[in-house]
C-alpha positions as CSV (number, residue, x, y, z in Angstrom):
1,M,-18.5,-48.3,38.2
2,D,-15.5,-50.3,39.3
3,L,-12.0,-49.9,37.7
4,S,-12.1,-53.2,35.7
5,E,-10.2,-53.8,32.5
6,G,-13.4,-53.3,30.6
7,N,-13.9,-49.9,32.0
8,I,-10.3,-49.0,31.4
9,S,-10.9,-49.9,27.7
10,V,-14.0,-47.6,27.7
11,L,-11.8,-44.7,29.1
12,S,-9.2,-45.3,26.5
13,Q,-11.8,-45.0,23.7
14,L,-13.3,-41.8,25.3
15,S,-9.9,-40.1,25.9
16,G,-9.7,-38.9,22.3
17,R,-12.9,-36.8,22.9
18,I,-12.3,-35.8,26.6
19,P,-8.7,-34.5,27.0
20,W,-8.5,-34.9,30.8
21,L,-9.2,-38.7,30.5
22,S,-5.6,-39.3,29.6
23,Y,-4.7,-37.9,33.0
24,V,-7.3,-40.1,34.7
25,L,-5.9,-43.1,32.9
26,S,-2.4,-42.3,34.3
27,L,-4.0,-42.6,37.8
28,V,-6.1,-45.6,37.3
29,K,-3.7,-48.0,35.6
30,P,-1.1,-48.0,38.4
31,L,-3.9,-48.5,41.0
32,M,-5.2,-51.5,39.0
33,L,-1.7,-53.1,39.0
34,N,-1.2,-52.5,42.7
35,P,-4.3,-51.1,44.5
36,G,-2.6,-50.5,47.9
37,Y,0.4,-48.6,46.6
38,A,0.7,-45.0,45.4
39,P,3.6,-45.1,42.9
40,P,5.7,-42.0,42.0
41,A,3.7,-41.4,38.8
42,L,0.5,-41.3,40.8
43,E,2.0,-38.9,43.4
44,Q,3.1,-36.6,40.7
45,A,-0.2,-36.7,39.0
46,V,-2.1,-35.8,42.2
47,R,0.4,-33.0,42.9
48,R,-0.3,-31.6,39.4
49,S,-4.1,-31.7,40.0
50,V,-3.5,-29.7,43.2
51,D,-0.6,-27.4,42.4
52,Q,-0.8,-26.5,38.7
53,P,-3.1,-23.7,37.5
54,A,-5.6,-26.0,35.7
55,G,-5.8,-28.2,38.7
56,L,-6.1,-25.3,41.1
57,R,-9.0,-24.0,39.0
58,H,-10.7,-27.3,39.3
59,V,-10.0,-27.8,43.0
60,E,-10.9,-24.3,44.0
61,I,-14.1,-24.1,41.9
62,C,-15.4,-27.6,41.6
63,Q,-14.4,-28.8,45.1
64,T,-15.1,-25.6,47.1
65,T,-18.4,-24.4,45.6
66,G,-21.4,-26.7,45.7
67,W,-25.1,-26.5,45.3
68,G,-26.4,-23.1,46.3
69,G,-22.9,-21.8,47.0
70,Q,-22.5,-24.0,50.1
71,P,-18.8,-24.6,50.9
72,I,-17.5,-28.0,49.8
73,N,-13.9,-27.8,50.8
74,V,-11.4,-30.6,50.4
75,H,-10.8,-31.9,54.0
76,T,-7.4,-30.7,55.2
77,A,-7.1,-31.9,58.8
78,N,-3.3,-32.3,58.1
79,Q,-2.3,-29.5,55.9
80,S,1.3,-30.9,55.5
81,S,0.2,-34.3,54.3
82,D,1.0,-35.3,50.7
83,P,-2.2,-35.3,48.6
84,A,-1.3,-38.7,47.2
85,S,-1.4,-40.2,50.7
86,R,-5.2,-39.7,50.7
87,L,-5.6,-42.1,47.9
88,I,-4.8,-45.2,49.9
89,P,-8.0,-47.3,50.6
90,V,-8.9,-47.8,54.3
91,T,-9.3,-51.6,54.0
92,D,-10.7,-52.1,57.5
93,S,-13.5,-49.6,57.0
94,R,-17.0,-50.4,55.9
95,R,-17.8,-49.8,52.2
96,L,-19.9,-46.7,51.5
97,R,-22.8,-46.7,49.1
98,I,-22.6,-43.8,46.6
99,T,-25.8,-43.0,44.6
100,F,-26.2,-40.7,41.7
101,N,-28.9,-38.2,40.5
102,G,-29.1,-36.1,37.4
103,S,-31.5,-33.3,36.4
104,V,-31.7,-30.3,34.0
105,S,-33.3,-26.9,34.2
106,D,-36.7,-26.2,32.6
107,V,-35.2,-24.3,29.7
108,L,-32.5,-26.9,28.8
109,P,-33.8,-29.4,26.3
110,W,-31.4,-32.1,27.3
111,K,-31.7,-35.6,28.8
112,F,-29.2,-36.1,31.5
113,T,-29.0,-39.3,33.5
114,P,-26.4,-41.4,35.5
115,Q,-25.4,-44.6,33.9
116,Q,-25.2,-46.4,37.2
117,R,-27.5,-46.3,40.2
118,E,-24.7,-46.7,42.7
119,V,-21.2,-47.8,43.4
120,R,-19.6,-49.0,46.7
121,V,-16.3,-47.7,47.7
122,L,-13.9,-47.7,50.7
123,P,-12.7,-44.3,52.0
124,G,-9.5,-43.5,50.2
125,E,-10.4,-45.7,47.2
126,T,-10.8,-44.0,43.8
127,A,-14.0,-44.6,41.9
128,L,-15.3,-43.8,38.4
129,A,-18.9,-43.1,37.4
130,F,-20.5,-42.0,34.2
131,Y,-23.4,-39.7,33.2
132,T,-25.0,-39.5,29.8
133,A,-26.2,-36.3,28.2
134,T,-28.3,-35.9,25.1
135,N,-29.2,-32.7,23.3
136,K,-32.8,-33.3,22.2
137,S,-33.2,-30.0,20.4
138,D,-32.4,-29.0,16.7
139,E,-29.7,-26.5,17.7
140,D,-26.3,-26.6,19.3
141,I,-26.5,-25.7,23.0
142,I,-24.0,-24.9,25.8
143,G,-24.7,-26.3,29.2
144,V,-23.0,-25.9,32.6
145,A,-23.5,-28.2,35.5
146,T,-23.5,-27.6,39.3
147,Y,-23.3,-30.4,41.9
148,S,-24.3,-31.2,45.4
149,V,-23.4,-33.8,48.0
150,S,-25.8,-35.2,50.6
151,P,-26.0,-35.5,53.5
152,G,-24.4,-32.1,53.6
153,Q,-22.0,-32.9,56.4
154,V,-20.2,-35.4,54.2
155,A,-19.4,-32.7,51.6
156,P,-15.9,-31.8,53.0
157,Y,-14.8,-35.5,52.5
158,F,-16.2,-35.9,49.0
159,S,-13.3,-35.1,46.7
160,K,-13.5,-35.1,42.9
161,I,-10.2,-35.5,41.1
162,Q,-11.8,-34.6,37.7
163,C,-15.4,-34.0,36.5
164,F,-17.4,-31.9,34.1
165,C,-19.0,-29.4,36.5
166,F,-18.6,-25.6,36.2
167,E,-17.1,-26.0,32.7
168,E,-18.7,-25.4,29.3
169,Q,-20.2,-28.5,27.8
170,R,-21.3,-27.9,24.2
171,L,-23.6,-30.5,22.6
172,N,-24.4,-30.4,18.9
173,K,-28.1,-30.9,18.0
174,G,-29.0,-34.5,18.6
175,E,-25.6,-35.4,20.1
176,T,-25.2,-37.8,23.0
177,V,-22.0,-37.8,25.1
178,D,-20.7,-39.7,28.1
179,M,-19.4,-37.6,31.0
180,P,-17.1,-39.3,33.6
181,V,-16.6,-38.4,37.2
182,F,-13.5,-39.6,39.0
183,F,-13.7,-39.2,42.8
184,Y,-12.8,-40.6,46.2
185,I,-14.0,-40.2,49.8
186,D,-11.2,-38.7,52.0
187,P,-9.9,-41.4,54.5
188,E,-10.4,-38.9,57.3
189,F,-14.1,-39.7,57.0
190,V,-13.6,-42.8,59.2
191,N,-12.1,-40.7,62.0
192,D,-15.0,-38.2,62.2
193,I,-17.5,-39.3,64.9
194,N,-20.2,-37.4,63.0
195,M,-19.9,-39.8,60.1
196,K,-20.5,-42.9,62.1
197,G,-24.1,-43.4,61.1
198,I,-23.7,-42.5,57.4
199,D,-23.5,-45.4,54.9
200,T,-25.1,-43.8,51.8
201,I,-23.9,-40.6,50.0
202,T,-25.7,-39.0,47.1
203,L,-23.9,-37.1,44.3
204,S,-26.3,-34.9,42.3
205,Y,-25.7,-32.8,39.2
206,T,-28.0,-30.3,37.6
207,F,-27.3,-28.9,34.1
208,F,-28.3,-25.3,33.2
209,K,-28.4,-23.7,29.8
210,A,-25.6,-21.2,29.5
211,R,-24.4,-18.4,27.2
212,Y,-21.6,-15.9,27.0
213,D,-22.4,-12.3,28.2
214,K,-21.0,-9.2,26.6
215,N,-17.9,-9.5,28.7
216,G,-17.2,-13.0,27.5
217,H,-18.2,-14.7,30.7
218,L,-20.2,-17.9,30.6
219,T,-23.5,-17.5,32.6
220,P,-26.5,-19.7,33.2
221,V,-29.8,-18.8,31.4
222,P,-32.6,-18.2,34.0
223,G,-35.3,-20.7,34.1
C-alpha cells in the first residue's frame, strides 16, 4: 500500500485504536511532503525507535528474532551511520516486489489475511501494508504473531519500523481488526552482490493462540 493521502486518512482513523500509529504518522507525513528529505522530526523519531526502551524492545525482539529463531538483524555495515540516513530512497535502483502471506495455528480460530497481495518499493523507501484479523470464535482470545522473510538471505536488510509481531493481540469474540506493518528495505541491499538476482521478497506472519503462564509470561499454546 502506498503512502497516499487516502491511506494517511485511514491511518489517522486507526490511530485512536492503535497507539503507535501516531508515531507512524509523524514519519509518514514529512515523507509525503518531501520524499527525498529526512527532516529533523523524522530523524528524532527514528532515533527514538532505536534508542528508547520501547523502541529497543521492538528492534531487539521483532527485528532480530525471526521464524524458527533464525537471526534477522538490522543491517549495520556502518555502525556510526545515523539511522535516519537509511530512510532515503535509492532512486536509481530497481523497485522490489514485496509479497505478503498470513496464516494461523490449528488451535487458533482466527481468520488472518493480508489486505494487499504486493507492494513495490525502492531500497530506503518506507512502505505501509495491512493485515486483517477476525476472531471467529464465541470467546475473547489472545494471539501472538511471529514472522519470517524469504529468501532468507534478504532478512538482514528487511527492517520493520513498527509492526504487531511478538506482542499481545487480544481480539474480542467476533471482532475484526486491521494490523499495519511499517517497513523499509535497507539501502545497503543494492551494494550486496548476493542480492543482485533478487527482485521478490515475501513477508510472512503466523498467529498462535497465547496465554499467560503462572509467572505472568505470555506463551504460545501448542498446536
